[in-house]
C-alpha positions in Angstrom: 110.2 129.4 -77.6 113.1 131.3 -76.4 116.1 130.5 -73.6 114.9 133.6 -71.9 110.7 133.4 -71.7 111.2 129.4 -70.8 113.8 130.6 -67.6 110.6 133.4 -66.7 107.8 130.8 -66.8 109.8 128.7 -64.3 110.6 131.2 -61.7 106.7 132.3 -61.5 105.8 128.0 -61.2 108.1 128.0 -58.4 106.6 130.9 -56.2 103.8 130.3 -54.3 100.5 131.5 -54.4 99.0 133.4 -51.6 95.7 132.7 -49.9 92.9 135.0 -51.8 92.7 136.6 -48.7 96.7 137.4 -48.1 96.6 138.9 -51.4 93.8 141.2 -50.8 94.5 142.3 -46.9 94.4 145.3 -46.5 90.4 147.5 -44.5 88.0 144.8 -45.9 90.3 142.6 -43.4 90.3 144.8 -40.8 86.7 145.3 -40.5 86.0 141.6 -40.8 88.3 140.5 -37.3 86.1 143.9 -35.9 83.3 142.0 -36.4 84.3 138.4 -35.4 86.1 140.1 -31.9 84.3 143.6 -31.3 85.0 143.4 -27.7 89.0 143.4 -28.8 88.8 145.7 -30.8 87.4 148.2 -28.7 90.0 147.1 -25.8 92.6 147.8 -29.0 90.9 151.3 -29.7 93.4 154.3 -29.3 91.7 155.8 -27.3 92.1 154.6 -24.6 93.9 156.4 -21.6 97.2 154.9 -21.7 97.0 154.4 -18.0 94.1 152.6 -18.3 95.5 150.3 -20.9 97.9 149.4 -18.3 95.3 148.0 -16.0 94.6 145.2 -18.8 96.7 142.7 -17.0 94.4 143.4 -13.7 90.8 143.9 -14.9 90.9 141.5 -17.9 88.2 143.1 -20.0 87.9 141.0 -22.2 87.0 138.3 -20.8 84.6 140.2 -18.1 82.8 141.5 -21.0 82.0 138.3 -22.4 81.3 136.3 -19.7 78.1 138.8 -18.7 77.3 138.6 -22.1 77.4 141.8 -23.7 77.5 142.8 -27.7 77.5 145.6 -29.9 73.9 145.9 -30.9 72.8 145.5 -26.5 71.2 148.4 -24.0 73.7 148.6 -21.7 74.2 150.8 -18.5 76.8 151.2 -16.4 76.5 152.5 -12.9 79.2 155.1 -11.4 81.4 155.0 -14.2 84.0 157.3 -12.0 87.1 158.6 -14.3 85.8 156.0 -17.6 87.7 152.6 -17.1 84.9 150.8 -18.6 83.6 154.1 -20.4 86.2 154.0 -22.5 85.9 150.7 -24.0 81.9 150.3 -24.0 81.1 153.5 -25.9 83.2 152.5 -29.1 81.2 148.7 -28.3 78.1 150.1 -28.7 78.5 153.6 -30.6 76.9 152.5 -33.8 74.3 149.6 -33.5 74.0 150.1 -29.1 72.6 152.2 -26.8 74.4 152.7 -23.8 74.1 154.5 -20.7 76.3 155.9 -18.2 74.4 156.7 -14.5 77.1 158.9 -12.5 76.2 160.4 -9.4 75.4 164.6 -10.0 78.6 166.9 -8.2 81.9 167.3 -9.2 81.9 163.7 -10.3 79.3 164.0 -12.9 80.7 167.3 -13.8 84.6 165.8 -14.5 83.0 163.0 -16.5 81.0 164.7 -18.7 84.0 167.3 -19.6 85.5 164.0 -20.8 82.7 162.7 -22.7 82.2 165.7 -24.7 85.9 166.4 -25.2 86.2 163.8 -27.4 82.1 163.8 -29.4 83.7 161.8 -32.2 84.6 158.4 -29.4 81.9 159.7 -27.0 79.3 161.5 -28.7 76.5 158.8 -28.1 76.9 158.1 -24.3 74.1 159.3 -22.9 74.7 160.5 -19.8 72.4 160.1 -17.1 72.5 161.4 -13.6 71.9 158.6 -11.4 69.2 158.9 -9.2 67.2 155.7 -7.3 64.9 154.8 -8.4 66.2 155.8 -11.8 63.5 158.3 -13.5 65.7 159.0 -16.5 65.9 155.3 -18.2 62.8 153.8 -19.5 61.6 150.8 -16.7 62.5 147.8 -18.1 64.1 149.2 -21.2 68.0 147.7 -20.8 69.7 144.3 -21.5 72.4 144.7 -18.9 73.7 146.9 -16.3 77.1 146.9 -15.3 79.1 148.2 -11.3 82.3 147.8 -11.3 83.7 148.0 -7.8 80.9 150.4 -5.9 78.8 147.2 -4.5 80.4 148.1 -1.0 80.3 151.4 -1.8 76.9 151.0 -1.3 77.5 148.9 1.2 78.9 151.7 3.4 76.7 154.2 2.4 73.5 152.2 2.9 72.3 152.7 -0.5 72.3 149.0 -1.6 69.1 147.8 -1.4 67.2 151.0 -2.9 70.6 150.2 -5.6 69.6 147.4 -6.5 65.9 147.9 -7.2 66.9 150.7 -9.4 68.5 147.6 -11.4 66.0 145.0 -10.9 63.2 148.1 -12.4 65.6 149.3 -15.1 66.4 145.9 -17.0 63.9 144.2 -19.5 63.0 140.3 -18.2 65.9 138.2 -19.3 68.0 140.9 -19.2 71.9 140.5 -17.1 73.8 142.1 -13.8 77.3 142.2 -13.8 78.9 142.9 -10.6 82.9 142.9 -10.0 83.9 144.2 -7.2 86.6 143.8 -3.8 86.3 140.4 -2.4 86.3 139.5 1.3 86.9 136.4 2.3 83.9 134.7 3.4 85.5 133.8 7.0 85.7 136.9 7.8 83.6 139.8 10.2 81.0 141.1 8.4 81.2 144.4 10.2 84.6 145.0 7.8 82.4 145.6 5.0 81.7 149.1 6.7 85.2 150.0 6.1 87.6 148.4 4.3 86.3 148.2 0.6 86.2 144.1 0.2 83.0 142.5 0.5 81.9 139.0 0.9 80.4 136.9 -2.3 77.4 135.9 0.3 76.5 139.3 0.6 76.4 140.3 -2.7 74.6 137.4 -3.4 71.9 138.0 -0.5 71.6 141.5 -1.6 70.4 140.6 -5.9 68.3 138.2 -4.8 66.7 140.1 -2.1 66.1 142.4 -5.2 63.8 139.5 -7.2 67.4 138.6 -9.6 67.9 135.0 -9.9 72.0 134.0 -9.3 73.4 132.6 -12.9 77.0 131.7 -11.8 80.5 133.8 -11.2 83.5 133.2 -13.2 87.3 133.6 -11.5 88.7 135.1 -14.1 89.5 138.6 -12.4 90.6 137.0 -9.0 94.3 137.8 -7.7 95.7 134.7 -4.9 98.2 137.3 -3.6 95.6 139.6 -2.0 94.8 138.8 1.4 92.4 141.3 1.8 93.6 142.1 5.6 95.1 145.3 5.2 95.3 148.1 7.8 93.7 150.8 5.5 91.8 148.2 3.4 91.6 147.9 -0.1 93.1 151.2 -1.1 96.5 149.8 0.7 96.5 147.8 -3.1 97.7 149.6 -6.2 96.0 151.9 -8.5 95.4 153.9 -4.9 99.0 153.1 -2.8 97.3 154.6 -0.1 100.9 154.2 2.0 102.3 156.0 -0.9 106.0 155.0 -1.4 106.3 153.2 2.2 106.5 148.7 0.9 105.4 150.3 -2.9 107.1 147.7 -4.4 105.1 144.9 -2.4 102.0 146.1 -3.2 103.1 146.2 -6.7 104.1 142.8 -6.7 100.8 141.8 -5.0 98.8 143.8 -7.5 95.1 144.9 -7.9 92.6 143.1 -5.4 91.0 140.0 -5.5 87.7 140.2 -7.2 84.7 138.9 -7.6 83.1 138.7 -10.9 79.3 137.5 -10.4 76.2 137.3 -13.1 73.0 137.4 -12.5 69.4 137.3 -14.2 66.1 139.2 -13.9 63.4 136.4 -14.7 
C-alpha cells in the first residue's frame, strides 16, 4: 500500500460515524415528527394567521388540546369559532383522519367565517361548517368525541342561552365524550351579578351548568391562568388584550398584564 492510500484510510477512520437517522434526515424524518406530535405540527402550520400565532403565549394551544385529550382521529365540534383562532389549528389536525364540525351562529359572523374557509380549500375543505342551533339538528346525536368551546360560556350567561346550549353539547356527544371549556375566570368571592356584564364567570357557575346538563366534572388545568389579571376592570375583560377597549389609554399597562386569567375545565358525558 503506498503512502497516499495509507493516509486516506487513516483520515476515513478518524471521521465521526453519523447515526442512521441523521444520515437520512429529510421528508421521512418530518413525517415521523408529525406522527409523534400531531398537535405541535398543526400549531406550526404555515397557514396560521401571524397575529394569531403571536397569541400562543397566552392561549397555550398545545397544552390545552392535550389536556382535553384531542387526537387526530376524533370527531370534534368547536362551538362558536368566531374568527377561527382554534380552527386554524384544529382543521389541519383533523383533516386526514378525523371529522371537524365548526358550529357558528347564523348571521354576518357565519358568512365571514365561511368566506375564510372557502378561501383556502386545501386547509379547510374538509371542515363541516354548520349553523348553531340548540338542539343541534345538523350533527347526529351521540356522534362527537369532543366538544370544545373557548371563551363562550360567559356569552351564554349574558344572553340567557346557557341551559339550552349545554344540553345541546350533551346530546351531540358520544357516551364517554369530552366537553372542554376555557373561559375568563371571575374570583369566587365576587358578586355573581358581574357575570352578566364583565365577561368573567365563576368556575362554580360553569360546573353547575355542566353538571345540571348531566356532565361529570373530570378536572382543571391552570395552563391558561394569569395571576396578573385582577378581573376588576371598569370595562370588563375587554379592557385587556386583545380587545384593549381603552385604546391608547394605559395601553402599555394592559399589555404588560397580558390576556385574561382563564379557567380550563374538562367534563365527561357518562
